[in-house]
C-alpha positions in Angstrom: 98.9 83.0 123.5 96.0 83.5 126.3 98.8 83.2 129.0 101.0 86.0 127.3 98.2 88.4 126.8 96.9 88.0 130.2 100.5 88.6 131.5 100.8 85.2 133.1 103.6 84.1 131.1 105.8 86.1 128.9 106.1 83.9 126.1 107.2 87.1 123.8 110.2 87.4 125.9 112.6 85.8 123.4 111.8 85.8 119.5 113.2 86.5 116.0 114.0 90.2 117.0 117.8 89.9 116.3 118.1 92.0 112.9 119.5 90.6 110.2 121.1 94.1 109.2 122.2 96.8 111.4 125.2 98.3 109.1 124.2 100.7 106.7 121.5 102.0 108.6 120.5 105.6 109.5 120.9 105.0 113.2 124.3 104.0 113.0 125.1 106.8 111.0 127.1 109.5 112.7 128.4 111.5 109.5 128.1 114.9 108.4 125.9 114.2 105.2 123.8 111.4 106.3 125.7 109.0 104.1 124.9 106.0 106.4 126.1 103.2 103.5 129.4 105.0 103.1 129.8 105.4 107.2 129.1 102.0 108.2 129.6 99.6 105.2 129.5 95.4 105.5 133.1 95.4 105.6 133.1 97.0 109.0 130.1 94.8 110.3 132.3 92.1 111.4 134.8 94.5 113.4 133.0 97.2 114.6 130.6 97.3 117.8 127.1 98.8 117.1 125.4 101.6 119.0 122.0 101.0 118.7 121.6 97.2 117.9 122.8 94.0 116.8 122.4 91.5 113.7 123.0 88.1 112.8 121.6 85.2 110.8 118.0 83.6 111.5 119.1 84.7 115.4 117.0 85.4 118.4 117.4 88.1 121.1 115.1 89.0 124.3 112.6 91.9 123.5 115.5 94.3 124.5 118.3 92.9 122.5 120.6 92.3 125.9 121.6 88.9 124.9 121.9 87.8 121.4 122.0 84.1 119.9 122.8 83.5 116.2 125.1 81.2 114.3 128.2 81.8 112.0 129.3 79.2 109.3 132.7 78.8 107.6 133.4 76.5 104.6 136.8 76.2 104.7 137.3 78.5 101.9 135.9 82.2 102.8 137.8 85.0 103.9 135.2 85.9 106.6 132.9 84.1 108.7 129.3 84.0 107.6 128.0 85.8 110.6 125.2 87.9 108.6 123.6 87.9 105.4 125.6 89.5 102.9 124.1 92.2 100.2 124.9 95.0 98.1 124.3 98.7 99.5 122.3 101.1 98.1 125.2 102.7 95.9 126.7 99.5 95.1 123.4 98.0 93.4 122.5 99.1 90.0 119.0 98.7 91.6 119.7 100.0 94.9 120.5 98.1 97.9 120.0 94.2 97.6 120.4 90.9 99.6 122.5 88.3 97.7 122.5 85.3 100.4 119.4 83.2 100.1 117.4 82.4 103.4 114.0 81.4 103.9 111.4 81.6 107.0 109.9 78.4 107.2 107.8 78.3 110.3 107.3 80.6 113.2 104.3 80.5 115.9 102.8 83.9 117.4 104.5 83.5 120.6 107.7 82.1 119.0 107.4 78.6 120.5 108.6 77.0 117.2 110.5 78.8 114.4 112.3 77.3 111.7 114.4 79.0 109.0 116.9 77.9 106.2 120.2 79.1 104.9 121.7 78.2 101.7 125.4 78.2 102.3 128.0 77.7 99.0 130.8 75.4 99.8 132.8 77.5 97.3 134.3 80.7 98.3 131.6 83.3 98.8 131.9 85.5 95.6 131.8 89.1 97.3 134.0 91.0 95.0 132.5 89.5 91.8 129.1 90.3 93.1 130.1 93.9 93.6 131.6 94.4 90.5 129.0 92.7 88.2 126.3 94.8 89.6 128.6 97.9 89.2 128.8 97.1 85.7 125.2 96.9 85.4 122.7 99.7 83.9 119.6 100.4 85.5 117.7 98.6 82.4 119.6 95.5 83.6 118.4 92.9 86.1 120.4 92.7 89.1 123.3 90.4 88.9 122.3 87.5 91.6 124.4 84.9 93.5 122.6 82.2 91.5 124.0 83.6 88.3 127.7 83.2 89.4 127.2 79.1 89.3 128.3 78.7 92.8 125.4 76.3 93.4 125.9 74.0 90.4 125.9 70.4 91.3 124.4 71.1 94.6 127.7 72.2 96.1 126.1 73.9 98.8 124.8 73.2 102.5 120.9 73.2 103.3 121.4 74.4 107.0 118.0 74.3 109.2 117.8 76.2 112.1 115.1 75.2 114.6 113.8 76.9 118.0 111.6 75.0 120.1 110.6 76.6 123.6 110.1 74.3 126.6 109.1 77.4 128.4 109.2 81.1 127.7 112.9 81.2 129.1 113.9 77.6 128.3 114.9 77.1 124.3 116.1 74.3 122.4 118.0 75.1 119.6 118.8 72.2 116.5 121.0 73.1 113.7 120.9 70.6 110.7 123.6 71.0 107.9 122.7 68.8 105.0 125.6 68.4 102.1 123.5 68.6 98.8 126.9 68.4 96.7 128.7 65.2 95.2 131.6 65.1 97.6 132.2 65.3 100.9 132.9 69.2 102.4 134.1 70.8 105.5 131.8 73.1 107.8 132.5 75.1 110.9 129.4 75.8 112.9 129.7 78.4 115.7 126.6 79.2 117.5 127.2 82.4 119.3 126.0 84.1 122.4 127.1 88.0 123.2 125.6 91.0 124.7 124.3 94.1 123.0 127.3 96.8 123.8 125.7 99.4 126.0 128.9 99.6 128.3 131.2 101.2 126.0 129.8 104.8 125.4 130.0 106.6 128.5 126.4 106.5 130.0 126.2 106.7 133.6 125.4 103.5 135.5 125.9 101.0 132.9 128.2 98.3 133.8 129.8 95.8 131.3 128.0 92.4 131.8 130.1 89.2 131.8 129.9 85.6 130.5 132.4 82.6 131.1 132.8 78.8 130.6 131.7 76.9 133.3 133.2 73.4 134.7 130.4 71.5 133.0 131.5 73.1 129.7 128.3 75.2 129.2 128.5 79.3 128.9 127.0 81.3 131.9 125.9 84.7 130.8 125.0 87.5 133.4 123.1 90.1 131.3 121.5 93.2 133.1 117.9 93.4 133.5 117.7 89.5 133.0 118.3 86.5 135.0 121.4 84.5 134.7 121.2 82.0 131.3 123.0 79.3 130.4 123.8 77.8 126.9 124.6 74.3 126.8 126.3 72.7 123.8 126.4 68.9 122.8 129.8 68.1 122.3 131.2 71.1 120.9 135.1 71.0 119.8 135.9 74.0 121.9 134.4 77.4 123.3 135.8 80.7 122.3 135.5 84.2 124.2 136.2 87.7 123.2 134.7 90.9 123.7 132.1 93.0 121.6 134.4 95.7 121.1 135.6 97.6 118.2 138.6 96.5 116.5 139.9 100.2 115.9 143.5 98.6 114.9 142.0 97.3 111.7 139.6 99.9 110.8 141.1 103.3 111.7 144.7 102.3 112.6 144.3 103.4 116.0 145.0 101.6 119.3 142.1 99.1 120.4 140.3 99.3 123.6 140.7 95.8 124.9 143.2 93.0 123.7 140.2 91.1 122.5 137.9 92.5 120.0 134.5 91.5 118.0 136.3 90.2 114.8 138.3 87.7 117.2 136.7 84.5 116.0 137.4 85.4 112.3 140.9 85.7 113.1 141.2 82.6 115.0 139.1 80.4 113.0 140.1 81.9 109.6 143.4 83.0 109.7 144.6 80.9 112.3 145.6 83.5 114.8 145.0 81.8 118.5 145.8 84.6 120.4 142.7 86.5 118.9 140.6 84.6 121.7 140.9 85.1 125.4 142.3 82.1 127.1 140.8 83.0 130.4 137.5 81.8 128.7 135.3 85.0 129.7 134.3 88.0 127.9 131.0 89.3 126.7 131.1 87.1 123.1 131.6 83.8 123.0 131.2 81.0 120.5 130.8 77.1 120.8 132.7 75.5 117.4 131.6 72.3 115.8 134.1 71.1 113.1 132.3 68.8 110.8 133.2 67.1 107.8 129.5 66.2 105.7 129.2 63.5 103.4 127.4 63.7 100.1 123.7 63.9 100.8 124.4 63.5 104.5 123.6 65.5 107.4 125.1 66.8 110.8 123.3 68.2 113.7 124.0 70.4 116.4 122.3 70.5 119.7 122.2 73.7 121.8 120.0 74.7 125.0 119.5 78.4 126.4 118.0 78.5 129.4 117.4 80.3 132.7 117.2 77.1 134.6 120.5 74.8 135.0 120.1 71.4 133.2 121.8 68.6 134.6 120.6 66.6 131.3 120.1 69.3 128.8 119.6 66.8 125.9 117.3 64.0 127.5 114.8 62.4 125.5 112.4 65.3 126.0 114.5 67.3 123.9 114.0 65.6 120.8 110.3 65.2 121.4 110.2 68.8 122.1 110.6 69.8 118.5 108.1 67.2 117.1 105.5 68.8 119.6 106.0 72.0 118.7 106.0 71.7 115.2 102.6 69.4 115.6 101.1 72.7 117.5 102.1 74.8 114.8 100.9 72.9 112.0 97.4 72.4 113.7 97.1 76.3 114.2 97.5 77.0 110.7 95.2 74.6 109.6 92.5 76.4 111.3 92.8 79.8 109.2 91.4 78.7 106.0 89.2 75.3 106.2 89.1 73.7 103.0 92.3 74.8 101.6 94.5 72.7 99.6 97.9 71.9 101.0 99.4 73.6 98.5 97.5 76.9 99.5 98.2 76.1 103.2 101.3 76.1 102.7 101.8 79.5 101.1 99.3 81.0 103.8 101.6 79.4 106.6 105.1 80.4 104.6 103.9 84.0 104.5 102.7 84.4 108.0 106.1 82.9 109.3 107.8 85.5 107.2 105.6 88.5 108.8 106.6 86.7 112.3 110.5 86.3 111.5 110.3 90.0 110.6 109.4 91.4 114.3 112.4 92.9 115.0 114.4 95.1 118.0 114.5 98.6 117.0 116.2 101.1 119.1 116.7 104.8 117.5 116.6 107.5 120.7 117.2 110.5 117.8 118.2 113.2 120.6 120.9 110.8 121.9 121.7 110.2 118.5 122.4 113.9 117.3 124.2 115.0 121.0 126.4 111.9 120.5 128.3 109.8 123.1 130.9 111.2 126.0 133.8 108.7 124.8 133.1 109.1 121.2 134.3 111.8 118.8 131.6 114.8 119.0 129.5 114.3 115.9 129.6 117.1 113.3 127.3 120.0 113.8 126.0 119.6 110.4 123.8 116.5 111.5 121.8 119.2 113.4 120.5 120.4 110.0 119.6 117.4 108.5 116.0 116.9 108.5 115.9 114.1 110.8 116.8 116.7 113.9 113.6 117.8 113.6 112.2 114.5 115.4 114.6 115.1 118.3 111.6 113.9 120.2 111.3 110.7 119.2 112.4 107.5 121.0 111.7 104.6 119.4 112.7 101.1 121.8 110.5 98.4 120.7 110.2 95.5 118.8 108.7 96.3 115.5 107.3 94.7 112.8 109.6 95.3 109.8 109.0 95.7 106.2 111.8 93.1 105.1 114.4 91.8 107.6 117.4 93.1 105.6 116.7 95.3 103.1 114.3 97.7 105.0 115.5 96.6 109.1 113.5 99.7 110.0 109.7 100.9 110.4 108.1 102.4 107.5 104.8 104.0 108.7 102.2 102.9 105.9 103.8 99.2 105.5 103.5 98.7 109.5 99.6 99.6 108.8 99.2 96.8 106.1 101.4 94.4 108.5 99.3 94.7 111.3 96.2 94.0 109.5 98.0 90.7 108.4 98.6 90.2 112.3 95.2 90.2 112.8 94.6 87.1 110.9 96.7 85.1 113.7 97.5 87.4 116.6 95.1 90.3 117.3 97.0 91.4 120.2 100.1 91.9 118.5 98.0 93.4 115.5 96.8 96.2 117.9 100.1 97.0 119.5 101.8 97.4 116.3 98.8 99.5 114.7 99.1 101.8 117.7 102.8 102.1 118.4 103.8 105.0 115.7 100.8 107.0 117.3 102.2 106.9 120.8 103.9 109.9 122.6 107.4 108.5 121.8 106.9 108.4 118.2 104.8 111.4 116.9 105.8 114.9 116.5 104.8 117.9 118.6 102.5 118.7 115.9 101.0 115.3 115.6 102.7 113.9 112.6 103.7 110.4 112.4 107.3 109.6 111.8 107.4 107.9 108.2 111.0 106.0 108.1 114.2 106.5 109.4 115.8 107.9 106.0 113.1 110.7 106.0 111.1 110.6 109.5 109.2 113.7 107.9 107.7 112.2 104.9 104.0 111.9 104.1 102.7 108.6 103.8 99.3 107.6 103.1 96.9 108.1 106.1 95.7 104.5 106.1 95.9 104.1 110.2 92.0 104.4 110.0 91.7 101.7 107.8 94.0 99.5 109.5 92.5 100.0 112.8 89.2 99.6 111.7 90.1 96.1 109.6 91.8 95.0 112.8 88.5 95.5 115.0 86.5 93.9 112.2 88.3 90.9 111.5 88.8 90.2 115.3 85.1 90.6 115.4 84.3 88.0 112.7 86.7 85.9 114.2 85.8 85.9 117.8 82.1 87.1 117.8 83.1 90.7 119.6 85.6 93.6 118.7 87.7 95.1 121.3 85.9 98.6 121.7 88.6 99.7 124.1 91.2 99.5 121.4 88.8 100.9 119.2 88.7 103.8 121.3 92.3 104.6 121.7 92.8 104.1 118.1 90.2 106.7 117.5 91.5 109.4 120.0 95.0 109.0 118.4 94.0 109.2 114.9 92.3 112.6 115.8 95.3 113.8 116.4 96.6 112.7 112.8 93.5 113.5 111.0 93.9 117.1 112.4 97.7 117.3 111.2 96.7 116.2 107.7 93.6 118.6 107.7 95.9 121.5 108.9 99.1 121.0 107.3 98.6 119.1 103.8 95.9 121.1 102.3 98.1 124.1 101.8 95.5 126.2 99.6 92.6 125.6 101.7 90.4 124.0 98.7 90.6 120.5 100.0 92.6 119.4 97.0 95.6 117.8 98.7 99.2 117.7 97.2 100.5 115.1 100.0 104.2 115.2 98.6 105.7 111.3 98.6 102.7 109.1 99.5 104.6 106.2 99.3 104.2 105.5 95.5 107.8 106.6 95.2 108.3 107.0 90.9 104.3 106.9 90.1 104.8 110.2 88.6 106.3 111.6 85.3 107.9 114.2 87.9 109.0 113.8 91.5 105.9 114.6 93.3 107.6 115.9 96.6 108.9 119.1 94.9 107.2 121.9 93.2 108.9 122.2 89.7 111.3 124.8 89.1 109.0 127.4 87.5 106.9 127.2 90.4 104.2 124.8 89.2 102.8 122.3 91.9 100.8 119.0 91.7 97.5 118.4 92.6 97.3 114.9 93.4 94.5 112.7 92.7 95.5 110.1 95.4 96.2 112.8 98.1 92.8 113.8 98.2 91.5 110.5 97.6 93.6 109.2 100.8 91.8 111.9 102.8 88.6 111.0 102.0 89.5 107.6 102.4 90.6 108.7 106.0 87.5 110.8 106.6 85.2 107.7 105.9 87.7 105.2 107.9 86.6 107.7 110.8 83.1 107.8 110.2 83.0 104.2 109.9 84.7 104.2 113.6 82.9 106.8 114.8 79.3 105.0 114.1 80.5 102.0 115.7 81.3 103.8 118.8 78.2 105.6 118.7 76.3 102.4 118.9 77.0 102.5 122.9 78.1 106.3 123.5 76.1 108.6 121.6 78.7 111.3 122.1 80.2 109.8 118.9 77.3 110.8 116.9 78.4 114.5 116.7 81.9 113.9 115.2 80.5 111.2 113.0 78.7 113.8 111.7 81.8 116.0 111.2 83.6 113.2 108.9 80.7 112.9 106.8 80.6 116.7 106.4 84.5 116.5 105.4 84.1 113.4 103.3 81.3 115.4 100.9 83.6 118.3 100.6 86.6 116.0 99.8 84.7 114.2 97.2 83.1 117.4 95.5 86.6 118.8 95.3 87.8 115.7 93.1 84.5 115.2 91.2 83.7 119.1 90.6 85.2 122.1 89.1 85.0 124.3 92.5 86.6 127.5 93.5 90.0 126.1 92.3 88.7 125.9 88.7 89.5 122.3 87.9 88.0 118.6 88.4 90.6 115.9 88.8 88.3 114.0 86.8 89.0 113.8 82.9 85.6 113.1 81.5 87.4 113.0 78.1 89.7 109.9 79.3 87.1 108.8 81.7 89.7 108.6 84.7 91.4 110.4 87.7 94.5 112.3 87.2 97.1 114.5 88.9 96.8 118.2 87.6 99.6 120.5 87.3 99.0 124.0 88.5 101.0 126.9 87.2 101.9 130.3 89.1 99.6 131.9 86.8 96.5 130.0 87.7 96.6 127.8 84.7 96.0 124.3 84.9 96.9 121.0 82.9 96.3 117.2 83.5 99.5 115.0 83.7 97.6 112.0 81.8 99.6 109.0 83.1 96.7 106.0 84.3 98.3 105.0 87.4 97.6 103.1 90.5 97.1 106.8 91.8 94.0 107.7 89.7 92.4 104.3 90.9 92.8 105.5 94.5 89.4 107.4 94.7 87.9 104.1 94.5 89.2 103.6 98.0 87.1 106.1 99.4 83.9 103.9 99.8 81.9 102.4 102.4 78.3 100.9 102.1 76.3 100.8 105.2 73.6 98.1 106.0 70.1 98.9 106.9 70.9 98.2 110.9 73.6 101.4 110.8 71.4 103.6 108.1 68.4 103.2 110.4 70.5 103.8 113.5 72.0 107.0 112.7 69.9 109.3 110.8 72.6 111.7 110.7 73.4 110.5 107.2 70.2 111.3 105.9 70.1 114.8 107.6 73.9 115.8 106.5 72.9 115.2 103.1 69.6 117.0 103.1 71.8 120.1 104.5 74.0 120.2 101.6 71.2 119.5 99.1 69.5 122.8 100.8 72.4 124.9 101.4 75.1 123.5 99.2 73.4 121.9 96.3 76.3 122.8 94.0 78.5 120.3 95.9 76.2 117.7 95.1 76.2 117.7 91.3 78.6 114.6 90.9 77.7 113.2 94.3 74.0 112.2 93.6 74.6 108.8 94.5 75.3 109.6 98.0 73.2 107.9 100.7 70.9 106.2 97.9 69.3 103.1 99.1 69.3 99.6 97.4 67.7 97.0 99.4 68.2 98.7 102.6 71.8 99.4 101.7 73.5 102.8 101.5 76.4 103.8 99.7 78.8 106.7 100.6 81.5 106.7 98.0 84.1 109.4 96.2 83.6 107.6 93.0 80.2 107.8 91.4 78.7 104.8 89.9 78.5 105.8 86.0 82.4 106.9 86.8 83.2 103.5 88.1 81.6 101.9 85.2 84.2 104.0 83.1 87.1 103.1 85.4 86.3 99.6 85.3 86.8 99.4 81.7 90.5 100.4 82.0 91.1 98.5 85.2 89.7 95.1 83.8 91.6 95.5 80.6 94.4 93.1 79.7 96.1 95.9 77.6 96.0 98.3 80.5 95.9 97.3 84.3 94.7 93.5 84.1 97.6 91.6 84.5 97.5 87.3 85.1 98.5 88.1 88.7 96.6 90.6 89.4 96.6 94.8 88.8 99.4 96.6 87.8 100.7 99.9 89.1 100.6 101.6 85.6 98.8 100.9 82.8 100.4 98.7 80.2 99.4 101.2 77.4 102.6 103.0 77.9 104.8 100.4 76.8 104.1 101.3 73.5 102.9 104.7 73.9 105.4 106.7 76.6 104.1 109.5 78.0 106.4 112.9 77.6 105.4 116.2 79.3 107.7 119.4 79.3 107.0 122.3 81.7 109.5 125.1 81.7 112.8 123.5 81.6 111.7 120.4 82.8 110.9 117.4 80.1 110.3 113.9 81.7 109.0 110.8 80.0 107.2 108.0 81.9 107.0 104.5 80.3 105.7 101.3 81.3 108.2 99.0 83.2 107.1 95.7 84.6 109.8 95.0 87.0 113.1 96.8 88.3 113.0 100.7 88.6 114.3 102.4 85.2 115.2 105.7 87.1 117.3 106.5 90.4 114.2 108.5 91.8 113.9 107.2 95.7 117.3 105.1 95.5 116.3 103.4 92.8 115.2 100.1 94.4 111.3 100.7 94.2 109.2 101.0 91.1 105.6 102.0 90.5 105.7 102.0 87.0 104.1 98.8 86.1 104.5 96.1 88.6 101.9 94.4 90.8 102.1 95.6 94.6 99.8 93.7 96.9 98.8 96.1 99.4 97.6 98.4 96.6 95.6 95.1 95.1 94.3 94.5 98.9 92.8 98.0 99.1 91.4 97.7 95.5 89.7 94.4 96.3 88.2 95.6 99.4 87.0 98.5 97.7 85.3 96.1 94.8 83.9 94.3 97.7 82.0 97.3 99.2 80.5 98.5 96.1 79.7 94.7 95.4 77.8 94.7 98.7 75.8 97.8 97.6 75.1 96.8 94.1 74.7 93.1 94.0 73.8 92.1 90.5 72.5 95.7 89.5 75.8 96.4 88.5 78.0 94.1 86.2 80.9 95.0 84.4 83.1 92.7 81.6 85.6 90.9 83.2 88.2 90.7 81.5 87.3 94.1 79.0 86.1 93.0 75.8 85.8 89.3 76.9 81.7 89.3 76.9 81.7 87.8 80.2 80.0 90.0 82.5 80.5 89.6 86.5 79.4 91.7 89.6 81.9 93.3 91.6 82.3 90.7 94.8 82.4 87.8 92.2 85.5 90.0 90.2 87.4 90.7 93.8 87.4 86.9 94.5 88.9 86.4 90.9 91.9 89.3 91.6 92.9 87.3 94.8 93.0 83.9 93.0 95.4 85.8 90.6 97.4 87.2 93.4 97.6 83.7 95.0 98.8 82.3 91.6 101.7 84.2 91.9 102.9 81.2 94.5 100.9 78.6 93.3 102.7 75.9 91.1 101.0 76.2 87.4 100.3 73.2 85.3 104.2 73.0 84.3 104.9 72.9 88.0 106.6 76.3 88.1 105.8 79.3 90.4 105.6 82.8 88.9 107.4 84.4 91.6 110.6 82.5 90.7 111.0 83.9 87.4 112.9 82.3 84.8 115.9 81.0 87.4 115.7 77.0 86.2 117.1 75.9 89.6 114.4 77.8 91.5 111.9 76.2 89.2 112.9 72.8 88.9 115.4 71.7 91.6 113.8 69.8 94.3 115.6 71.3 97.0 114.5 74.7 95.8 111.3 74.7 93.7 108.7 74.7 96.9 110.8 77.2 99.2 108.5 80.2 99.1 109.8 84.0 99.2 107.5 87.0 99.2 108.8 90.0 97.5 108.2 93.8 97.7 106.3 93.6 94.2 106.0 91.7 91.4 106.5 91.9 87.2 103.3 93.1 85.5 103.6 90.6 82.9 105.0 87.6 84.3 104.4 87.6 88.1 108.1 87.3 88.7 109.2 88.5 92.2 111.0 92.0 92.3 112.5 94.3 94.8 113.1 93.3 98.5 112.8 89.3 98.9 111.6 88.9 102.3 109.0 91.7 102.3 106.1 89.4 104.3 105.2 92.5 105.8 102.8 93.8 103.4 103.3 90.8 101.1 101.7 88.8 104.0 98.3 89.9 103.1 98.2 87.3 100.6 97.2 85.0 103.5 94.6 87.0 104.2 93.1 86.4 100.6 93.5 82.7 100.6 91.2 82.8 103.7 88.9 84.7 101.8 89.0 82.7 99.0 88.2 79.3 100.6 85.3 81.4 102.6 83.4 82.8 100.0 83.4 81.0 96.6 82.2 83.1 93.1 78.6 81.8 91.9 
């Protein structure tokens, strides 16, 4: 990593940057109405050239996706090659888009010097039609119909296919494919390691030439990409080598003439349908594959070795080839062991798997919005209606980077607030990547002229929770804790960029100027009884408890950073004073009945609620106890005596409010009070914190065996119904899949456990615990008679969250749910996936299944559990 970070060796040139899904994305959609799923469906993926990227299965590419490598398979029965993972599109799934194939991220290092993935390939014909039909017939109240439900893995009739990459050097990569037959009978398997160029030449751009690859006399494939040296792919005794062009098969898709004789899906036609004239006999093109035809006996394995390198190799598979894999694997093992000294092998495996998934989900992302809107010279002119789509506002955005994705298949694009959590997770293993990812979306190629940061490609203008300040501070603090000093240059850069985002929030989101923020989307999808993005038909608006709390948290994060920078540069003291001033106004607007005539705190229930504000000025609480009402807890900082003594501005600012704005401190008497030299700045006063904790740690409300639920379980037996004008909506507790179609129906905040929100909550409890110590204890769980301080409770919550992935006393893992194959079969039971969210009652994984974006935060929890133990 040091050689990479110092610019001496480009160990990050090659990595797992090849996306798992490019079809069905907004950037490949040129329709008039923005229907990306229909415009570019899975059925087109094998035959149609992508405009802005590529995809494959556990593949790699260079950081600009110029040259791509992945592996395709054929079991002798499928109607098409298995080139990419299969899943349902959003309209096809009863809970939105849904991956159906099973693949696992087993190992990866920050420099991608060693990578290992596993794919489970059925030996029977893949049930594409059955999966579509069965899910189409299910309602949103029913679970998804999965590949395992078809019985296709019965009797072990599948291949375990392990794909490993080990780097001799940054530009010399050894590849090993190991396919093991888990079934009772010998089975055929065709393996096609594939090398191809991303298509940049078909769109009419000036100065873009078509690259070329061809077969050499020694049997290797020689590729000459643009912007890279010549590369060669060596294979250990392939049966044959095929070539075609990475060009659209217009004849198949559109009944139109092809631009070239040889097209993208030629290998499907050649291998599956036996069309020998589909491939180029001249052994040249822009896409190639080596073919290895094997029959694998039961319980046996077959191995394919390859080497992709800049440097000609007279003996590419010498003894050093085998030794390299062991060397790189040992290095990876030793690296991860240092992260949680004293942790059990079980916890180390969970931690390593989570971080491997985080690293595997770094993907190439290219979306130049203006070029996308204008279209290409050689293509039909895009419909004029596209300029009226919301994303047209973002014509200045020019994304062209390797970005940490929330999920490599279901969400193969950046998501603003996901990326902040992901950057914090990266800080545990790779602080430079953490900083780069954290700053990326606030760069000049992404932010709008108004300084808004884009949300995600389906709706770039959505407002996500402003957690960039929190993430920047945590990355700085974690590096300082691990290395002894923090990167102040990074912190200054982050602070300067955050200032612009802070101004956007303050000027654009607080629409009424009363410090109560509506916010809109705010990432919590269907958390409200009404869709919080829009006013109600009668003009009523929702004043959000979490909207204002997020802004208060933002101001405290900025205060923290400014105080740290002021240690060496006093000029930051003034801006720190500004953020403390803003925080007090925000905290007062949440807690007190100000000029707006209402408080977001309901003293009767002891909880923070959204408030419905009607056009006539009347207001009413929307009494649903959810994570939105817990968000005010996040707005807390506890300062040690060294900070408090160094910067007297806190005392002066509070004295100012006491003298000139005393009404604002009616509910904020705790701010700045000292306990053993520590001072607290928090949105939630101690007496309200105690009342919230009663519900928070109640197992009949928020506390589950596996963390904090997003909605109180109270609403399971007591659904909440609210009528406003002609609108009547009901909200009930749903621990798993979404019961409603809001936000595409593939995300649910009405009961499940979400790792990122739990993480923020745990950090908040630790800050309160640092301040109060043993002077503040509550029952955990509520009603148990067992009193604990908040720091110890935070550790207990982390243990509950980690238990989602641990074996219980019966050898079962909660995230695997009730799938007996996953729980009991020795070839499945220890494989870990990190879902988007988890069943609020059972801990079973739900939603996207490779969400080792923010769910990778579990690795940080494991480290903390084994660093600090409750007394």
